PDB file of N, H, CA, C and O in Angstrom:
ATOM      1  N   MET A   1       6.627  26.658  77.269  1.00  0.00           N
ATOM      2  CA  MET A   1       7.241  28.003  77.166  1.00  0.00           C
ATOM      3  C   MET A   1       6.049  28.997  77.680  1.00  0.00           C
ATOM      4  O   MET A   1       4.851  28.825  77.453  1.00  0.00           O
ATOM      5  N   GLU A   2       6.580  29.981  78.359  1.00  0.00           N
ATOM      6  H   GLU A   2       7.553  30.120  78.544  1.00  0.00           H
ATOM      7  CA  GLU A   2       5.696  30.911  78.906  1.00  0.00           C
ATOM      8  C   GLU A   2       5.216  31.898  77.854  1.00  0.00           C
ATOM      9  O   GLU A   2       5.937  32.240  76.917  1.00  0.00           O
ATOM     10  N   LYS A   3       3.974  32.349  78.035  1.00  0.00           N
ATOM     11  H   LYS A   3       3.388  32.072  78.796  1.00  0.00           H
ATOM     12  CA  LYS A   3       3.426  33.360  77.180  1.00  0.00           C
ATOM     13  C   LYS A   3       4.070  34.718  77.389  1.00  0.00           C
ATOM     14  O   LYS A   3       4.481  35.032  78.506  1.00  0.00           O
ATOM     15  N   ARG A   4       4.171  35.540  76.341  1.00  0.00           N
ATOM     16  H   ARG A   4       3.837  35.286  75.433  1.00  0.00           H
ATOM     17  CA  ARG A   4       4.885  36.905  76.313  1.00  0.00           C
ATOM     18  C   ARG A   4       3.836  37.887  76.085  1.00  0.00           C
ATOM     19  O   ARG A   4       2.779  37.646  75.501  1.00  0.00           O
ATOM     20  N   VAL A   5       4.209  39.087  76.613  1.00  0.00           N
ATOM     21  H   VAL A   5       5.068  39.283  77.087  1.00  0.00           H
ATOM     22  CA  VAL A   5       3.352  40.277  76.321  1.00  0.00           C
ATOM     23  C   VAL A   5       3.928  41.180  75.290  1.00  0.00           C
ATOM     24  O   VAL A   5       5.080  41.610  75.343  1.00  0.00           O
ATOM     25  N   LYS A   6       3.073  41.447  74.349  1.00  0.00           N
ATOM     26  H   LYS A   6       2.137  41.097  74.305  1.00  0.00           H
ATOM     27  CA  LYS A   6       3.530  42.298  73.294  1.00  0.00           C
ATOM     28  C   LYS A   6       2.836  43.708  73.520  1.00  0.00           C
ATOM     29  O   LYS A   6       1.637  43.888  73.309  1.00  0.00           O
ATOM     30  N   PHE A   7       3.724  44.711  73.978  1.00  0.00           N
ATOM     31  H   PHE A   7       4.698  44.565  74.149  1.00  0.00           H
ATOM     32  CA  PHE A   7       3.226  46.037  74.179  1.00  0.00           C
ATOM     33  C   PHE A   7       3.260  46.725  72.755  1.00  0.00           C
ATOM     34  O   PHE A   7       3.896  46.248  71.816  1.00  0.00           O
ATOM     35  N   GLN A   8       2.545  47.847  72.683  1.00  0.00           N
ATOM     36  H   GLN A   8       2.028  48.235  73.446  1.00  0.00           H
ATOM     37  CA  GLN A   8       2.715  48.616  71.519  1.00  0.00           C
ATOM     38  C   GLN A   8       3.982  49.373  71.572  1.00  0.00           C
ATOM     39  O   GLN A   8       4.523  49.519  72.668  1.00  0.00           O
ATOM     40  N   LEU A   9       4.508  49.865  70.517  1.00  0.00           N
ATOM     41  H   LEU A   9       4.068  49.747  69.627  1.00  0.00           H
ATOM     42  CA  LEU A   9       5.791  50.501  70.416  1.00  0.00           C
ATOM     43  C   LEU A   9       6.003  51.642  71.498  1.00  0.00           C
ATOM     44  O   LEU A   9       5.279  52.637  71.472  1.00  0.00           O
ATOM     45  N   GLY A  10       6.945  51.500  72.395  1.00  0.00           N
ATOM     46  H   GLY A  10       7.533  50.692  72.416  1.00  0.00           H
ATOM     47  CA  GLY A  10       7.189  52.566  73.351  1.00  0.00           C
ATOM     48  C   GLY A  10       6.684  52.293  74.733  1.00  0.00           C
ATOM     49  O   GLY A  10       7.187  52.766  75.752  1.00  0.00           O
ATOM     50  N   GLN A  11       5.547  51.413  74.683  1.00  0.00           N
ATOM     51  H   GLN A  11       5.139  51.029  73.855  1.00  0.00           H
ATOM     52  CA  GLN A  11       4.889  51.243  76.003  1.00  0.00           C
ATOM     53  C   GLN A  11       5.661  50.251  76.992  1.00  0.00           C
ATOM     54  O   GLN A  11       5.544  50.359  78.212  1.00  0.00           O
ATOM     55  N   GLN A  12       6.425  49.317  76.406  1.00  0.00           N
ATOM     56  H   GLN A  12       6.520  49.229  75.414  1.00  0.00           H
ATOM     57  CA  GLN A  12       7.250  48.450  77.270  1.00  0.00           C
ATOM     58  C   GLN A  12       8.239  49.324  77.976  1.00  0.00           C
ATOM     59  O   GLN A  12       8.375  49.264  79.198  1.00  0.00           O
ATOM     60  N   ARG A  13       8.906  50.105  77.247  1.00  0.00           N
ATOM     61  H   ARG A  13       8.796  50.153  76.254  1.00  0.00           H
ATOM     62  CA  ARG A  13       9.936  51.015  77.868  1.00  0.00           C
ATOM     63  C   ARG A  13       9.343  51.922  78.944  1.00  0.00           C
ATOM     64  O   ARG A  13       9.895  52.059  80.035  1.00  0.00           O
ATOM     65  N   GLU A  14       8.234  52.522  78.621  1.00  0.00           N
ATOM     66  H   GLU A  14       7.786  52.410  77.734  1.00  0.00           H
ATOM     67  CA  GLU A  14       7.487  53.365  79.583  1.00  0.00           C
ATOM     68  C   GLU A  14       7.010  52.603  80.793  1.00  0.00           C
ATOM     69  O   GLU A  14       7.011  53.140  81.901  1.00  0.00           O
ATOM     70  N   PHE A  15       6.609  51.383  80.613  1.00  0.00           N
ATOM     71  H   PHE A  15       6.608  50.946  79.713  1.00  0.00           H
ATOM     72  CA  PHE A  15       6.195  50.519  81.784  1.00  0.00           C
ATOM     73  C   PHE A  15       7.451  50.272  82.722  1.00  0.00           C
ATOM     74  O   PHE A  15       7.378  50.371  83.947  1.00  0.00           O
ATOM     75  N   LEU A  16       8.546  49.960  82.074  1.00  0.00           N
ATOM     76  H   LEU A  16       8.606  49.880  81.079  1.00  0.00           H
ATOM     77  CA  LEU A  16       9.758  49.666  82.911  1.00  0.00           C
ATOM     78  C   LEU A  16      10.296  50.843  83.546  1.00  0.00           C
ATOM     79  O   LEU A  16      10.717  50.804  84.702  1.00  0.00           O
ATOM     80  N   GLU A  17      10.302  51.996  82.768  1.00  0.00           N
ATOM     81  H   GLU A  17       9.960  52.027  81.828  1.00  0.00           H
ATOM     82  CA  GLU A  17      10.867  53.253  83.412  1.00  0.00           C
ATOM     83  C   GLU A  17       9.998  53.665  84.503  1.00  0.00           C
ATOM     84  O   GLU A  17      10.519  54.196  85.484  1.00  0.00           O
ATOM     85  N   LEU A  18       8.644  53.473  84.455  1.00  0.00           N
ATOM     86  H   LEU A  18       8.221  53.042  83.658  1.00  0.00           H
ATOM     87  CA  LEU A  18       7.822  53.771  85.627  1.00  0.00           C
ATOM     88  C   LEU A  18       8.071  52.885  86.705  1.00  0.00           C
ATOM     89  O   LEU A  18       8.003  53.367  87.836  1.00  0.00           O
ATOM     90  N   ALA A  19       8.364  51.610  86.569  1.00  0.00           N
ATOM     91  H   ALA A  19       8.420  51.218  85.650  1.00  0.00           H
ATOM     92  CA  ALA A  19       8.700  50.642  87.602  1.00  0.00           C
ATOM     93  C   ALA A  19       9.997  51.087  88.255  1.00  0.00           C
ATOM     94  O   ALA A  19      10.051  51.044  89.484  1.00  0.00           O
ATOM     95  N   LEU A  20      11.033  51.504  87.573  1.00  0.00           N
ATOM     96  H   LEU A  20      10.989  51.540  86.574  1.00  0.00           H
ATOM     97  CA  LEU A  20      12.280  52.014  88.058  1.00  0.00           C
ATOM     98  C   LEU A  20      12.043  53.227  88.935  1.00  0.00           C
ATOM     99  O   LEU A  20      12.619  53.364  90.014  1.00  0.00           O
ATOM    100  N   THR A  21      11.163  54.117  88.434  1.00  0.00           N
ATOM    101  H   THR A  21      10.695  54.005  87.557  1.00  0.00           H
ATOM    102  CA  THR A  21      10.936  55.395  89.149  1.00  0.00           C
ATOM    103  C   THR A  21      10.216  55.148  90.526  1.00  0.00           C
ATOM    104  O   THR A  21      10.595  55.651  91.584  1.00  0.00           O
ATOM    105  N   LYS A  22       9.117  54.302  90.384  1.00  0.00           N
ATOM    106  H   LYS A  22       8.809  53.893  89.524  1.00  0.00           H
ATOM    107  CA  LYS A  22       8.299  54.074  91.527  1.00  0.00           C
ATOM    108  C   LYS A  22       9.011  53.139  92.549  1.00  0.00           C
ATOM    109  O   LYS A  22       8.754  53.269  93.746  1.00  0.00           O
ATOM    110  N   SER A  23       9.830  52.271  92.150  1.00  0.00           N
ATOM    111  H   SER A  23      10.039  52.166  91.178  1.00  0.00           H
ATOM    112  CA  SER A  23      10.498  51.366  93.063  1.00  0.00           C
ATOM    113  C   SER A  23      11.670  52.013  93.712  1.00  0.00           C
ATOM    114  O   SER A  23      11.973  51.707  94.866  1.00  0.00           O
ATOM    115  N   GLY A  24      12.356  52.906  93.021  1.00  0.00           N
ATOM    116  H   GLY A  24      12.110  53.154  92.084  1.00  0.00           H
ATOM    117  CA  GLY A  24      13.554  53.499  93.519  1.00  0.00           C
ATOM    118  C   GLY A  24      14.760  52.499  93.460  1.00  0.00           C
ATOM    119  O   GLY A  24      15.830  52.735  94.019  1.00  0.00           O
ATOM    120  N   LEU A  25      14.507  51.394  92.756  1.00  0.00           N
ATOM    121  H   LEU A  25      13.637  51.202  92.302  1.00  0.00           H
ATOM    122  CA  LEU A  25      15.546  50.401  92.611  1.00  0.00           C
ATOM    123  C   LEU A  25      16.484  50.640  91.404  1.00  0.00           C
ATOM    124  O   LEU A  25      16.122  51.427  90.529  1.00  0.00           O
ATOM    125  N   LYS A  26      17.544  50.067  91.324  1.00  0.00           N
ATOM    126  H   LYS A  26      17.838  49.428  92.035  1.00  0.00           H
ATOM    127  CA  LYS A  26      18.437  50.106  90.177  1.00  0.00           C
ATOM    128  C   LYS A  26      18.088  48.881  89.255  1.00  0.00           C
ATOM    129  O   LYS A  26      17.413  47.924  89.634  1.00  0.00           O
ATOM    130  N   VAL A  27      18.621  49.021  88.016  1.00  0.00           N
ATOM    131  H   VAL A  27      19.170  49.799  87.708  1.00  0.00           H
ATOM    132  CA  VAL A  27      18.334  48.005  87.016  1.00  0.00           C
ATOM    133  C   VAL A  27      18.674  46.620  87.574  1.00  0.00           C
ATOM    134  O   VAL A  27      17.904  45.672  87.418  1.00  0.00           O
ATOM    135  N   ASN A  28      19.826  46.517  88.218  1.00  0.00           N
ATOM    136  H   ASN A  28      20.451  47.287  88.344  1.00  0.00           H
ATOM    137  CA  ASN A  28      20.275  45.205  88.651  1.00  0.00           C
ATOM    138  C   ASN A  28      19.344  44.733  89.752  1.00  0.00           C
ATOM    139  O   ASN A  28      19.064  43.535  89.792  1.00  0.00           O
ATOM    140  N   GLU A  29      18.858  45.542  90.619  1.00  0.00           N
ATOM    141  H   GLU A  29      19.085  46.515  90.586  1.00  0.00           H
ATOM    142  CA  GLU A  29      17.928  45.065  91.672  1.00  0.00           C
ATOM    143  C   GLU A  29      16.617  44.650  91.159  1.00  0.00           C
ATOM    144  O   GLU A  29      16.043  43.655  91.604  1.00  0.00           O
ATOM    145  N   LEU A  30      16.106  45.430  90.184  1.00  0.00           N
ATOM    146  H   LEU A  30      16.572  46.237  89.823  1.00  0.00           H
ATOM    147  CA  LEU A  30      14.825  45.159  89.608  1.00  0.00           C
ATOM    148  C   LEU A  30      14.888  43.838  88.741  1.00  0.00           C
ATOM    149  O   LEU A  30      13.926  43.074  88.669  1.00  0.00           O
ATOM    150  N   ALA A  31      16.018  43.635  88.126  1.00  0.00           N
ATOM    151  H   ALA A  31      16.800  44.256  88.184  1.00  0.00           H
ATOM    152  CA  ALA A  31      16.256  42.423  87.347  1.00  0.00           C
ATOM    153  C   ALA A  31      16.215  41.146  88.297  1.00  0.00           C
ATOM    154  O   ALA A  31      15.598  40.126  87.991  1.00  0.00           O
ATOM    155  N   ASN A  32      16.912  41.297  89.443  1.00  0.00           N
ATOM    156  H   ASN A  32      17.414  42.126  89.691  1.00  0.00           H
ATOM    157  CA  ASN A  32      16.858  40.236  90.444  1.00  0.00           C
ATOM    158  C   ASN A  32      15.552  39.958  90.957  1.00  0.00           C
ATOM    159  O   ASN A  32      15.268  38.796  91.247  1.00  0.00           O
ATOM    160  N   LEU A  33      14.663  40.952  91.115  1.00  0.00           N
ATOM    161  H   LEU A  33      14.894  41.895  90.880  1.00  0.00           H
ATOM    162  CA  LEU A  33      13.278  40.840  91.563  1.00  0.00           C
ATOM    163  C   LEU A  33      12.461  39.835  90.638  1.00  0.00           C
ATOM    164  O   LEU A  33      11.669  39.023  91.117  1.00  0.00           O
ATOM    165  N   VAL A  34      12.710  39.949  89.298  1.00  0.00           N
ATOM    166  H   VAL A  34      13.353  40.609  88.909  1.00  0.00           H
ATOM    167  CA  VAL A  34      12.034  39.088  88.349  1.00  0.00           C
ATOM    168  C   VAL A  34      12.913  37.986  87.877  1.00  0.00           C
ATOM    169  O   VAL A  34      12.602  37.359  86.864  1.00  0.00           O
ATOM    170  N   ALA A  35      13.981  37.713  88.541  1.00  0.00           N
ATOM    171  H   ALA A  35      14.234  38.222  89.364  1.00  0.00           H
ATOM    172  CA  ALA A  35      14.844  36.561  88.271  1.00  0.00           C
ATOM    173  C   ALA A  35      15.361  36.505  86.874  1.00  0.00           C
ATOM    174  O   ALA A  35      15.265  35.471  86.213  1.00  0.00           O
ATOM    175  N   ILE A  36      15.914  37.607  86.404  1.00  0.00           N
ATOM    176  H   ILE A  36      15.992  38.447  86.941  1.00  0.00           H
ATOM    177  CA  ILE A  36      16.547  37.704  85.061  1.00  0.00           C
ATOM    178  C   ILE A  36      17.955  38.437  85.216  1.00  0.00           C
ATOM    179  O   ILE A  36      18.267  39.044  86.240  1.00  0.00           O
ATOM    180  N   SER A  37      18.692  38.329  84.201  1.00  0.00           N
ATOM    181  H   SER A  37      18.438  37.835  83.369  1.00  0.00           H
ATOM    182  CA  SER A  37      20.007  39.050  84.179  1.00  0.00           C
ATOM    183  C   SER A  37      19.771  40.547  83.940  1.00  0.00           C
ATOM    184  O   SER A  37      18.795  40.910  83.283  1.00  0.00           O
ATOM    185  N   PRO A  38      20.570  41.347  84.413  1.00  0.00           N
ATOM    186  CA  PRO A  38      20.433  42.809  84.194  1.00  0.00           C
ATOM    187  C   PRO A  38      20.469  43.112  82.594  1.00  0.00           C
ATOM    188  O   PRO A  38      19.819  44.041  82.113  1.00  0.00           O
ATOM    189  N   ARG A  39      21.208  42.329  81.888  1.00  0.00           N
ATOM    190  H   ARG A  39      21.735  41.574  82.279  1.00  0.00           H
ATOM    191  CA  ARG A  39      21.280  42.548  80.482  1.00  0.00           C
ATOM    192  C   ARG A  39      19.940  42.358  79.805  1.00  0.00           C
ATOM    193  O   ARG A  39      19.485  43.130  78.961  1.00  0.00           O
ATOM    194  N   ASN A  40      19.327  41.221  80.266  1.00  0.00           N
ATOM    195  H   ASN A  40      19.696  40.594  80.952  1.00  0.00           H
ATOM    196  CA  ASN A  40      17.963  40.866  79.763  1.00  0.00           C
ATOM    197  C   ASN A  40      16.983  42.078  80.034  1.00  0.00           C
ATOM    198  O   ASN A  40      16.207  42.512  79.183  1.00  0.00           O
ATOM    199  N   PHE A  41      17.106  42.564  81.297  1.00  0.00           N
ATOM    200  H   PHE A  41      17.736  42.211  81.988  1.00  0.00           H
ATOM    201  CA  PHE A  41      16.242  43.724  81.552  1.00  0.00           C
ATOM    202  C   PHE A  41      16.473  44.973  80.734  1.00  0.00           C
ATOM    203  O   PHE A  41      15.560  45.688  80.323  1.00  0.00           O
ATOM    204  N   ARG A  42      17.790  45.188  80.522  1.00  0.00           N
ATOM    205  H   ARG A  42      18.532  44.606  80.856  1.00  0.00           H
ATOM    206  CA  ARG A  42      18.066  46.235  79.574  1.00  0.00           C
ATOM    207  C   ARG A  42      17.516  46.042  78.212  1.00  0.00           C
ATOM    208  O   ARG A  42      17.029  46.992  77.600  1.00  0.00           O
ATOM    209  N   ASP A  43      17.575  44.810  77.697  1.00  0.00           N
ATOM    210  H   ASP A  43      17.971  44.037  78.194  1.00  0.00           H
ATOM    211  CA  ASP A  43      17.002  44.456  76.483  1.00  0.00           C
ATOM    212  C   ASP A  43      15.481  44.689  76.413  1.00  0.00           C
ATOM    213  O   ASP A  43      14.929  45.157  75.417  1.00  0.00           O
ATOM    214  N   TRP A  44      14.888  44.354  77.463  1.00  0.00           N
ATOM    215  H   TRP A  44      15.336  43.974  78.272  1.00  0.00           H
ATOM    216  CA  TRP A  44      13.420  44.585  77.652  1.00  0.00           C
ATOM    217  C   TRP A  44      13.156  46.127  77.510  1.00  0.00           C
ATOM    218  O   TRP A  44      12.239  46.567  76.815  1.00  0.00           O
ATOM    219  N   ARG A  45      13.992  46.883  78.190  1.00  0.00           N
ATOM    220  H   ARG A  45      14.737  46.526  78.754  1.00  0.00           H
ATOM    221  CA  ARG A  45      13.782  48.350  78.236  1.00  0.00           C
ATOM    222  C   ARG A  45      14.023  48.916  76.868  1.00  0.00           C
ATOM    223  O   ARG A  45      13.388  49.919  76.541  1.00  0.00           O
ATOM    224  N   ARG A  46      14.870  48.376  76.047  1.00  0.00           N
ATOM    225  H   ARG A  46      15.386  47.562  76.313  1.00  0.00           H
ATOM    226  CA  ARG A  46      15.142  48.895  74.765  1.00  0.00           C
ATOM    227  C   ARG A  46      14.144  48.197  73.799  1.00  0.00           C
ATOM    228  O   ARG A  46      14.226  48.425  72.592  1.00  0.00           O
ATOM    229  N   GLU A  47      13.239  47.383  74.280  1.00  0.00           N
ATOM    230  H   GLU A  47      13.172  47.197  75.261  1.00  0.00           H
ATOM    231  CA  GLU A  47      12.230  46.748  73.438  1.00  0.00           C
ATOM    232  C   GLU A  47      12.810  45.765  72.447  1.00  0.00           C
ATOM    233  O   GLU A  47      12.148  45.493  71.446  1.00  0.00           O
ATOM    234  N   LYS A  48      13.974  45.218  72.640  1.00  0.00           N
ATOM    235  H   LYS A  48      14.513  45.439  73.454  1.00  0.00           H
ATOM    236  CA  LYS A  48      14.585  44.168  71.801  1.00  0.00           C
ATOM    237  C   LYS A  48      13.863  42.851  72.011  1.00  0.00           C
ATOM    238  O   LYS A  48      13.714  42.045  71.093  1.00  0.00           O
ATOM    239  N   LEU A  49      13.420  42.654  73.240  1.00  0.00           N
ATOM    240  H   LEU A  49      13.541  43.309  73.986  1.00  0.00           H
ATOM    241  CA  LEU A  49      12.808  41.391  73.677  1.00  0.00           C
ATOM    242  C   LEU A  49      11.512  41.664  74.269  1.00  0.00           C
ATOM    243  O   LEU A  49      11.344  42.686  74.934  1.00  0.00           O
ATOM    244  N   SER A  50      10.502  40.745  74.057  1.00  0.00           N
ATOM    245  H   SER A  50      10.639  39.914  73.518  1.00  0.00           H
ATOM    246  CA  SER A  50       9.241  40.892  74.806  1.00  0.00           C
ATOM    247  C   SER A  50       9.301  40.359  76.163  1.00  0.00           C
ATOM    248  O   SER A  50      10.121  39.474  76.406  1.00  0.00           O
ATOM    249  N   MET A  51       8.501  40.812  77.104  1.00  0.00           N
ATOM    250  H   MET A  51       7.835  41.532  76.907  1.00  0.00           H
ATOM    251  CA  MET A  51       8.539  40.322  78.425  1.00  0.00           C
ATOM    252  C   MET A  51       7.502  39.121  78.644  1.00  0.00           C
ATOM    253  O   MET A  51       6.419  39.095  78.061  1.00  0.00           O
ATOM    254  N   PRO A  52       7.907  38.179  79.490  1.00  0.00           N
ATOM    255  CA  PRO A  52       6.992  37.137  79.882  1.00  0.00           C
ATOM    256  C   PRO A  52       5.910  37.752  80.745  1.00  0.00           C
ATOM    257  O   PRO A  52       6.099  38.775  81.403  1.00  0.00           O
ATOM    258  N   THR A  53       4.708  37.048  80.713  1.00  0.00           N
ATOM    259  H   THR A  53       4.554  36.217  80.179  1.00  0.00           H
ATOM    260  CA  THR A  53       3.570  37.606  81.480  1.00  0.00           C
ATOM    261  C   THR A  53       3.868  37.566  82.971  1.00  0.00           C
ATOM    262  O   THR A  53       3.415  38.465  83.680  1.00  0.00           O
ATOM    263  N   SER A  54       4.637  36.533  83.526  1.00  0.00           N
ATOM    264  H   SER A  54       5.005  35.803  82.951  1.00  0.00           H
ATOM    265  CA  SER A  54       5.015  36.504  84.900  1.00  0.00           C
ATOM    266  C   SER A  54       5.717  37.711  85.393  1.00  0.00           C
ATOM    267  O   SER A  54       5.487  38.206  86.497  1.00  0.00           O
ATOM    268  N   ALA A  55       6.602  38.183  84.525  1.00  0.00           N
ATOM    269  H   ALA A  55       6.789  37.782  83.629  1.00  0.00           H
ATOM    270  CA  ALA A  55       7.481  39.361  84.982  1.00  0.00           C
ATOM    271  C   ALA A  55       6.544  40.636  84.896  1.00  0.00           C
ATOM    272  O   ALA A  55       6.674  41.515  85.748  1.00  0.00           O
ATOM    273  N   VAL A  56       5.674  40.750  83.960  1.00  0.00           N
ATOM    274  H   VAL A  56       5.569  40.036  83.267  1.00  0.00           H
ATOM    275  CA  VAL A  56       4.769  41.896  83.894  1.00  0.00           C
ATOM    276  C   VAL A  56       3.903  41.842  85.108  1.00  0.00           C
ATOM    277  O   VAL A  56       3.742  42.867  85.770  1.00  0.00           O
ATOM    278  N   ASN A  57       3.349  40.749  85.439  1.00  0.00           N
ATOM    279  H   ASN A  57       3.479  39.915  84.901  1.00  0.00           H
ATOM    280  CA  ASN A  57       2.515  40.616  86.647  1.00  0.00           C
ATOM    281  C   ASN A  57       3.204  40.985  87.898  1.00  0.00           C
ATOM    282  O   ASN A  57       2.671  41.750  88.701  1.00  0.00           O
ATOM    283  N   ILE A  58       4.406  40.454  88.099  1.00  0.00           N
ATOM    284  H   ILE A  58       4.839  39.832  87.446  1.00  0.00           H
ATOM    285  CA  ILE A  58       5.235  40.752  89.333  1.00  0.00           C
ATOM    286  C   ILE A  58       5.366  42.293  89.427  1.00  0.00           C
ATOM    287  O   ILE A  58       4.984  42.908  90.423  1.00  0.00           O
ATOM    288  N   ILE A  59       5.900  42.862  88.393  1.00  0.00           N
ATOM    289  H   ILE A  59       6.211  42.362  87.585  1.00  0.00           H
ATOM    290  CA  ILE A  59       6.196  44.339  88.483  1.00  0.00           C
ATOM    291  C   ILE A  59       4.861  45.101  88.694  1.00  0.00           C
ATOM    292  O   ILE A  59       4.769  45.963  89.568  1.00  0.00           O
ATOM    293  N   SER A  60       3.852  44.778  87.900  1.00  0.00           N
ATOM    294  H   SER A  60       3.927  44.077  87.190  1.00  0.00           H
ATOM    295  CA  SER A  60       2.540  45.483  88.006  1.00  0.00           C
ATOM    296  C   SER A  60       2.012  45.422  89.401  1.00  0.00           C
ATOM    297  O   SER A  60       1.620  46.442  89.967  1.00  0.00           O
ATOM    298  N   LYS A  61       1.994  44.205  89.986  1.00  0.00           N
ATOM    299  H   LYS A  61       2.313  43.376  89.526  1.00  0.00           H
ATOM    300  CA  LYS A  61       1.420  44.124  91.438  1.00  0.00           C
ATOM    301  C   LYS A  61       2.291  44.775  92.395  1.00  0.00           C
ATOM    302  O   LYS A  61       1.787  45.523  93.233  1.00  0.00           O
ATOM    303  N   LYS A  62       3.619  44.562  92.364  1.00  0.00           N
ATOM    304  H   LYS A  62       4.028  43.955  91.683  1.00  0.00           H
ATOM    305  CA  LYS A  62       4.502  45.044  93.393  1.00  0.00           C
ATOM    306  C   LYS A  62       4.587  46.562  93.452  1.00  0.00           C
ATOM    307  O   LYS A  62       4.806  47.122  94.527  1.00  0.00           O
ATOM    308  N   PHE A  63       4.418  47.241  92.318  1.00  0.00           N
ATOM    309  H   PHE A  63       4.240  46.787  91.445  1.00  0.00           H
ATOM    310  CA  PHE A  63       4.651  48.676  92.348  1.00  0.00           C
ATOM    311  C   PHE A  63       3.330  49.431  91.822  1.00  0.00           C
ATOM    312  O   PHE A  63       3.368  50.621  91.510  1.00  0.00           O
ATOM    313  N   ALA A  64       2.188  48.672  91.748  1.00  0.00           N
ATOM    314  H   ALA A  64       2.158  47.705  92.002  1.00  0.00           H
ATOM    315  CA  ALA A  64       0.902  49.270  91.519  1.00  0.00           C
ATOM    316  C   ALA A  64       0.830  50.000  90.184  1.00  0.00           C
ATOM    317  O   ALA A  64       0.291  51.104  90.103  1.00  0.00           O
ATOM    318  N   ILE A  65       1.390  49.364  89.106  1.00  0.00           N
ATOM    319  H   ILE A  65       1.828  48.467  89.172  1.00  0.00           H
ATOM    320  CA  ILE A  65       1.472  49.974  87.762  1.00  0.00           C
ATOM    321  C   ILE A  65       0.432  49.129  86.912  1.00  0.00           C
ATOM    322  O   ILE A  65       0.495  47.905  86.794  1.00  0.00           O
ATOM    323  N   LYS A  66      -0.485  49.900  86.363  1.00  0.00           N
ATOM    324  H   LYS A  66      -0.536  50.894  86.459  1.00  0.00           H
ATOM    325  CA  LYS A  66      -1.433  49.192  85.447  1.00  0.00           C
ATOM    326  C   LYS A  66      -0.932  49.121  84.157  1.00  0.00           C
ATOM    327  O   LYS A  66      -0.159  49.971  83.714  1.00  0.00           O
ATOM    328  N   THR A  67      -1.359  48.067  83.460  1.00  0.00           N
ATOM    329  H   THR A  67      -1.987  47.377  83.820  1.00  0.00           H
ATOM    330  CA  THR A  67      -0.831  47.904  82.070  1.00  0.00           C
ATOM    331  C   THR A  67      -1.925  48.462  81.168  1.00  0.00           C
ATOM    332  O   THR A  67      -3.090  48.463  81.566  1.00  0.00           O
ATOM    333  N   LYS A  68      -1.598  48.928  79.989  1.00  0.00           N
ATOM    334  H   LYS A  68      -0.652  48.927  79.666  1.00  0.00           H
ATOM    335  CA  LYS A  68      -2.493  49.464  79.021  1.00  0.00           C
ATOM    336  C   LYS A  68      -3.454  48.256  78.529  1.00  0.00           C
ATOM    337  O   LYS A  68      -3.073  47.086  78.518  1.00  0.00           O
ATOM    338  N   GLU A  69      -4.672  48.651  78.148  1.00  0.00           N
ATOM    339  H   GLU A  69      -4.982  49.601  78.157  1.00  0.00           H
ATOM    340  CA  GLU A  69      -5.562  47.628  77.586  1.00  0.00           C
ATOM    341  C   GLU A  69      -5.155  47.074  76.214  1.00  0.00           C
ATOM    342  O   GLU A  69      -5.540  45.967  75.838  1.00  0.00           O
ATOM    343  N   ASN A  70      -4.398  47.838  75.507  1.00  0.00           N
ATOM    344  H   ASN A  70      -4.085  48.737  75.814  1.00  0.00           H
ATOM    345  CA  ASN A  70      -4.108  47.410  74.088  1.00  0.00           C
ATOM    346  C   ASN A  70      -2.804  46.627  73.998  1.00  0.00           C
ATOM    347  O   ASN A  70      -2.079  46.745  73.010  1.00  0.00           O
ATOM    348  N   ILE A  71      -2.495  45.816  75.036  1.00  0.00           N
ATOM    349  H   ILE A  71      -3.084  45.720  75.838  1.00  0.00           H
ATOM    350  CA  ILE A  71      -1.379  44.886  74.925  1.00  0.00           C
ATOM    351  C   ILE A  71      -1.863  43.503  74.471  1.00  0.00           C
ATOM    352  O   ILE A  71      -3.022  43.129  74.649  1.00  0.00           O
ATOM    353  N   GLU A  72      -0.962  42.798  73.906  1.00  0.00           N
ATOM    354  H   GLU A  72      -0.020  43.102  73.761  1.00  0.00           H
ATOM    355  CA  GLU A  72      -1.428  41.536  73.340  1.00  0.00           C
ATOM    356  C   GLU A  72      -0.630  40.376  73.888  1.00  0.00           C
ATOM    357  O   GLU A  72       0.592  40.486  73.990  1.00  0.00           O
ATOM    358  N   ILE A  73      -1.259  39.266  74.246  1.00  0.00           N
ATOM    359  H   ILE A  73      -2.252  39.177  74.163  1.00  0.00           H
ATOM    360  CA  ILE A  73      -0.533  38.157  74.824  1.00  0.00           C
ATOM    361  C   ILE A  73      -0.229  37.116  73.696  1.00  0.00           C
ATOM    362  O   ILE A  73      -1.140  36.659  73.006  1.00  0.00           O
ATOM    363  N   MET A  74       1.059  36.762  73.535  1.00  0.00           N
ATOM    364  H   MET A  74       1.799  37.133  74.096  1.00  0.00           H
ATOM    365  CA  MET A  74       1.428  35.950  72.414  1.00  0.00           C
ATOM    366  C   MET A  74       1.744  34.459  72.952  1.00  0.00           C
ATOM    367  O   MET A  74       2.085  33.578  72.163  1.00  0.00           O
TER     368      MET A  74
END
């Protein structure tokens, strides 16, 4: 099972909102980029689910978004 990233409250949503803004993509398109369903992406955005490290890395590199230092890898 892949490791997950635990953001502090509100930071995961902020990270994904920034990705949507910088990319100019819609939720469905960004979900396809990281190979998940749009519903899963929306759950990430609402912080119901934590994100896998691979998805964070893909989004971070593709759109030049730095992650905060105070994230935890589970």
